[in-house]
C-alpha positions as CSV (number, residue, x, y, z in Angstrom):
1,M,90.7,114.3,100.0
2,K,93.1,111.4,100.1
3,I,94.9,110.8,96.9
4,I,96.9,107.6,96.0
5,K,99.2,108.2,93.1
6,R,100.1,105.6,90.6
7,E,103.7,104.8,89.5
8,T,103.2,104.7,85.8
9,L,100.6,106.8,83.9
10,K,98.7,105.6,80.9
11,Q,99.4,106.6,77.3
12,K,96.9,109.4,76.4
13,P,95.2,109.5,73.0
14,S,96.8,111.9,70.5
15,P,95.2,115.3,70.1
16,D,94.0,114.3,66.6
17,A,92.7,110.8,67.6
18,E,89.1,109.8,66.8
19,L,87.9,109.3,70.4
20,G,84.5,107.9,69.7
21,F,82.5,107.5,73.0
22,G,83.7,105.7,76.1
23,H,86.7,103.8,74.7
24,Y,89.5,105.5,76.7
25,F,89.7,105.9,80.5
26,T,91.9,108.1,82.6
27,D,94.6,107.2,85.2
28,Y,92.5,107.9,88.3
29,M,89.1,107.4,89.8
30,F,87.1,108.6,92.8
31,T,85.7,105.9,95.1
32,M,83.6,105.9,98.3
33,K,82.0,103.1,100.2
34,Y,78.8,102.6,102.1
35,T,78.3,100.1,105.0
36,Q,75.1,99.8,106.9
37,G,75.5,101.3,110.4
38,E,78.5,103.4,109.3
39,G,77.2,105.3,106.3
40,W,79.3,106.6,103.4
41,H,83.0,106.5,104.2
42,D,86.5,106.4,103.0
43,P,86.4,108.8,100.0
44,V,89.6,108.5,98.0
45,I,91.1,109.3,94.6
46,E,93.1,106.2,93.5
47,P,94.4,104.6,90.4
48,N,91.8,103.4,88.0
49,E,92.5,99.7,87.9
50,P,90.4,96.6,87.3
51,Q,88.4,95.6,90.4
52,R,87.8,92.1,91.9
53,F,84.3,91.1,92.9
54,D,82.9,87.9,94.4
55,L,80.5,86.4,91.9
56,G,77.9,86.4,94.5
57,T,77.9,90.2,94.7
58,S,74.4,91.4,94.5
59,I,74.9,93.9,91.6
60,F,75.5,91.0,89.3
61,H,72.2,89.3,90.1
62,Y,69.7,92.1,90.9
63,A,71.0,95.2,89.0
64,Q,70.7,97.5,92.0
65,G,72.8,100.2,90.5
66,I,72.5,103.8,89.2
67,F,74.7,106.2,87.3
68,E,74.9,109.7,85.9
69,G,76.7,111.4,83.0
70,M,78.4,114.8,82.9
71,K,81.1,116.5,80.9
72,A,84.1,118.7,81.6
73,F,85.3,121.3,79.2
74,I,88.5,123.4,79.0
75,Q,87.6,127.1,79.0
76,P,89.4,129.9,77.1
77,D,91.3,130.9,80.2
78,G,92.5,127.4,80.8
79,S,90.1,126.6,83.7
80,I,87.8,123.6,83.7
81,A,84.0,123.8,83.6
82,V,81.3,121.3,84.3
83,F,77.7,121.9,83.2
84,R,75.2,122.0,86.0
85,P,76.7,119.2,88.2
86,E,74.3,120.1,91.1
87,E,71.4,118.9,88.9
88,N,73.1,115.6,88.3
89,W,73.8,115.0,92.0
90,A,70.1,115.8,92.8
91,R,68.9,113.5,90.1
92,M,71.2,110.8,91.2
93,N,69.9,110.9,94.7
94,R,66.4,110.7,93.4
95,S,67.4,107.6,91.4
96,A,69.0,106.2,94.6
97,E,65.7,106.6,96.5
98,R,63.8,104.7,93.8
99,M,66.4,101.9,93.8
100,C,66.6,101.6,97.6
101,I,70.1,103.0,97.7
102,P,71.2,105.2,100.6
103,Q,71.3,108.9,99.9
104,F,74.9,110.1,99.4
105,P,76.5,113.5,100.5
106,A,76.6,115.6,97.3
107,D,79.2,117.9,98.8
108,V,81.6,115.0,99.3
109,V,81.2,113.6,95.8
110,E,81.4,117.1,94.3
111,E,84.7,117.7,96.0
112,G,85.9,114.3,94.9
113,M,85.0,115.1,91.3
114,E,86.7,118.4,91.3
115,E,89.9,117.1,92.8
116,L,89.8,114.2,90.2
117,L,89.3,116.7,87.3
118,K,92.3,118.8,88.5
119,L,94.4,115.7,88.6
120,E,93.3,114.6,85.2
121,K,93.2,118.0,83.5
122,D,95.7,116.9,80.8
123,W,93.1,114.2,79.7
124,I,90.5,116.8,78.7
125,P,90.6,117.0,74.9
126,T,90.4,120.4,73.3
127,K,89.5,119.5,69.7
128,P,86.1,121.0,68.8
129,G,83.2,118.8,69.8
130,T,85.2,116.8,72.4
131,A,85.0,116.8,76.2
132,L,85.9,114.7,79.2
133,Y,83.0,112.5,80.1
134,I,82.3,112.0,83.8
135,R,80.5,108.8,84.9
136,P,79.5,108.7,88.6
137,T,78.0,105.3,89.5
138,I,76.7,103.4,92.5
139,V,76.6,99.6,92.6
140,A,75.4,97.2,95.3
141,T,78.4,95.3,96.7
142,R,77.1,93.0,99.4
143,V,77.9,89.3,98.7
144,M,74.4,88.0,98.9
145,L,71.7,86.1,97.0
146,G,68.2,87.1,97.8
147,V,66.0,89.9,96.4
148,H,66.6,92.5,99.1
149,A,68.4,95.9,99.0
150,S,72.1,95.6,99.7
151,T,73.7,96.8,102.9
152,E,76.9,97.7,101.2
153,Y,77.6,99.9,98.1
154,L,80.5,101.4,96.1
155,F,80.3,104.9,94.7
156,F,82.8,105.5,91.9
157,I,83.6,108.2,89.3
158,I,85.5,107.3,86.2
159,L,86.5,109.7,83.4
160,S,86.7,109.2,79.6
161,P,87.8,111.6,76.9
162,V,85.1,111.5,74.2
163,G,84.1,112.9,70.8
164,S,80.7,112.9,69.2
165,Y,78.2,110.4,70.6
166,Y,77.1,109.5,67.1
167,A,79.7,108.5,64.6
168,H,78.2,110.9,62.0
169,G,78.4,113.9,64.4
170,L,75.8,116.5,63.8
171,E,74.3,114.9,60.7
172,P,70.6,114.3,61.5
173,T,69.8,111.0,63.1
174,K,67.3,108.4,61.8
175,L,64.8,107.0,64.4
176,L,62.7,103.9,64.3
177,V,59.5,104.1,66.3
178,E,59.2,101.0,68.5
179,D,55.6,99.8,68.8
180,F,56.3,96.3,70.2
181,Y,59.0,96.4,72.9
182,V,58.6,98.8,75.8
183,R,61.4,100.6,77.8
184,S,59.4,101.6,80.9
185,A,55.9,101.9,82.3
186,I,54.5,104.5,84.7
187,G,55.2,103.1,88.2
188,G,58.4,101.5,86.9
189,T,61.9,102.8,86.9
190,G,61.8,105.0,83.7
191,E,62.4,108.3,85.5
192,A,65.4,106.8,87.4
193,K,68.8,106.5,85.7
194,C,69.2,102.8,86.7
195,L,71.1,100.1,85.0
196,G,68.2,97.9,84.1
197,N,66.6,100.6,82.0
198,Y,69.5,100.4,79.5
199,A,69.6,96.6,79.4
200,A,65.8,96.6,78.7
201,S,66.4,98.8,75.7
202,M,69.1,96.9,73.9
203,K,67.0,94.3,72.0
204,A,65.0,97.0,70.2
205,G,68.1,99.1,69.7
206,E,70.0,96.2,68.0
207,E,67.0,95.5,65.7
208,A,66.8,99.2,64.8
209,E,70.5,99.3,64.1
210,K,70.3,96.3,61.7
211,K,67.7,98.3,59.7
212,G,70.0,101.3,59.4
213,F,68.7,103.4,62.2
214,D,70.6,105.3,64.9
215,Q,68.1,104.9,67.8
216,V,64.7,103.7,68.8
217,L,61.9,106.2,69.5
218,W,59.9,104.7,72.4
219,L,56.2,104.8,72.9
220,D,54.3,104.5,76.2
221,A,53.9,101.0,77.6
222,K,50.2,101.1,78.1
223,D,48.7,102.3,74.9
224,K,51.7,102.3,72.5
225,K,50.4,105.7,71.5
226,Y,52.3,108.5,73.2
227,V,55.9,109.5,72.4
228,E,58.3,109.1,75.3
229,E,62.0,109.4,74.6
230,V,64.9,108.0,72.6
231,G,67.3,105.7,74.4
232,S,69.9,108.4,75.0
233,M,67.9,111.5,74.5
234,N,64.7,113.4,75.4
235,M,62.6,114.3,72.4
236,F,61.4,117.6,71.0
237,F,59.2,118.4,68.1
238,V,58.5,121.8,66.5
239,I,55.0,121.7,65.2
240,N,53.5,124.8,63.5
241,G,56.0,127.0,65.3
242,E,55.4,125.5,68.8
243,V,58.1,123.5,70.5
244,V,56.6,120.4,72.1
245,T,58.3,117.8,74.4
246,P,56.7,114.8,76.1
247,A,55.6,115.6,79.7
248,L,57.5,113.9,82.6
249,V,54.8,111.5,83.6
250,G,57.0,109.0,85.5
251,S,58.3,106.8,82.7
252,I,60.7,109.4,81.1
253,L,64.1,110.4,82.4
254,P,64.1,114.1,83.5
255,G,67.0,115.3,81.4
256,I,69.2,118.1,82.5
257,T,69.9,119.2,78.9
258,R,66.1,119.0,78.3
259,K,65.5,121.3,81.3
260,S,68.2,123.7,80.1
261,C,66.7,123.9,76.6
262,L,63.3,124.6,77.9
263,Q,64.6,127.5,79.8
264,V,66.5,128.9,76.9
265,L,63.5,128.5,74.6
266,R,61.1,130.3,77.0
267,D,63.5,133.1,77.6
268,K,63.9,133.7,73.9
269,G,60.1,133.8,73.5
270,Y,59.4,130.6,71.7
271,P,56.0,129.0,72.5
272,V,56.8,125.8,74.4
273,S,54.6,123.0,75.8
274,E,55.3,120.0,77.9
275,R,52.5,117.5,77.3
276,R,51.7,114.1,76.1
277,I,52.1,113.9,72.4
278,S,50.9,111.0,70.3
279,I,52.9,109.5,67.5
280,D,49.8,110.0,65.3
281,E,50.0,113.7,66.0
282,V,53.7,113.7,64.9
283,I,52.9,111.7,61.8
284,E,49.9,113.9,60.8
285,A,52.1,117.0,61.3
286,S,54.7,115.5,59.0
287,K,52.0,114.7,56.4
288,N,50.4,118.2,56.4
289,G,53.7,120.0,56.5
290,T,53.6,121.5,60.0
291,L,56.3,119.3,61.5
292,D,59.1,121.9,61.1
293,E,61.9,120.2,63.2
294,A,62.6,117.3,65.5
295,F,65.6,116.9,67.8
296,G,66.9,115.1,70.8
297,T,68.7,116.4,73.9
298,G,71.0,114.7,76.3
299,T,74.4,115.0,78.0
300,A,76.1,112.6,75.6
301,A,74.7,113.9,72.3
302,V,74.0,117.5,73.6
303,I,71.5,118.5,70.8
304,S,71.0,116.0,68.0
305,P,68.8,116.9,65.0
306,V,66.4,114.2,63.8
307,G,66.1,114.0,60.0
308,L,63.9,110.9,59.5
309,I,61.4,108.9,61.5
310,R,60.1,105.5,60.4
311,Y,56.7,104.4,61.7
312,K,54.8,101.3,60.6
313,D,57.2,100.8,57.6
314,E,56.7,104.4,56.4
315,D,59.5,106.9,56.4
316,Y,58.8,110.6,57.3
317,V,61.6,113.0,56.4
318,I,61.8,116.1,58.6
319,N,63.0,119.5,57.4
320,G,64.5,118.0,54.3
321,G,66.8,115.8,56.4
322,K,68.6,118.9,57.7
323,M,69.2,120.6,61.0
324,G,66.5,123.2,61.7
325,E,67.0,126.8,62.9
326,I,65.7,126.1,66.5
327,T,67.8,123.0,66.8
328,K,70.9,124.9,65.7
329,M,70.1,127.8,68.0
330,L,69.9,125.5,71.0
331,Y,73.1,123.6,70.0
332,D,75.0,126.8,69.6
333,T,73.7,128.2,72.9
334,I,74.2,125.1,75.1
335,T,77.7,124.3,73.7
336,G,78.6,128.0,73.7
337,I,78.0,128.1,77.4
338,Q,79.7,124.8,78.0
339,Y,82.9,125.7,76.2
340,G,83.0,129.3,77.6
341,K,82.3,131.0,74.2
342,L,79.1,132.6,75.4
343,E,78.3,134.6,78.6
344,D,76.9,132.3,81.2
345,T,73.9,134.4,82.3
346,Y,72.3,131.3,83.8
347,H,75.3,130.4,86.0
348,W,75.3,126.9,84.7
349,R,79.0,126.5,84.4
350,K,80.8,125.2,87.5
351,I,84.3,126.5,87.2
352,I,87.1,124.4,88.6
353,K,90.5,126.1,88.9
């Protein structure tokens, strides 16, 4: 892997700094280009510097771009671990197919990521709850106006030391059920991790934030009846002892933390179902006292308890506004594996030395 060193390194945040999420970026990045007829080429690790793009570049006009999110963690023996990266590369190639982007070689980008992490190891924070966030992205780079798939692309990986995704950490989140705007419809791009999905969610998110909520809980586009996901998380409900999560019907992102939690739950003997669940069922369970817990899962937030849901101007408090036992078990298990505090019986940690 070709590495181009920079002359002057950036000032790293202090060990006690409040990192927030996505505010700091490391010295280097991995890049690789695609040209029609040549394929993916020129993988390199180079200084992370501002880039120049022609204003006619197609990504600015047609949003033909995708991304992923992973985290790197320092292990007790000083090595670096990444959580299930092969799942991210597979999902990213599925997103690429949906967005008419050429498939990329996972082995090449995995090597690039590993070499980048070795180079940037000193950027990985060690304060509890922190990690080095990994953002692989592909954008269309052909200078062209016209609604057609690009013939040129840039693959890049940038890194950012992060703390908790939510400013309040593990304090339960408050969700506003969105019954007007829609994020995605079956047949759309909801199951792809593409740029436009996030732009489409911002208006509802801003309105929810003004009302004091952390996130929007999306309903399906057709009937405005079935729970789908939160903007940054897949959703789970514990109803009368059963753990229920919305089925992947084509409009929901197939989360890797979601997949991991389902496996842990089943292995520990919890009754689990993946099915369509209506918001009315959730509200009725809250009213009759059978909604034991609710939580979200995702790379950024890991496991986030939900303490309150507002639907049609009514507030429904869940588990007294506190983290539930199943939520805590999953948080402790997933983070325990990620940080090397628990035995990785699933072989989910990719160790980089």
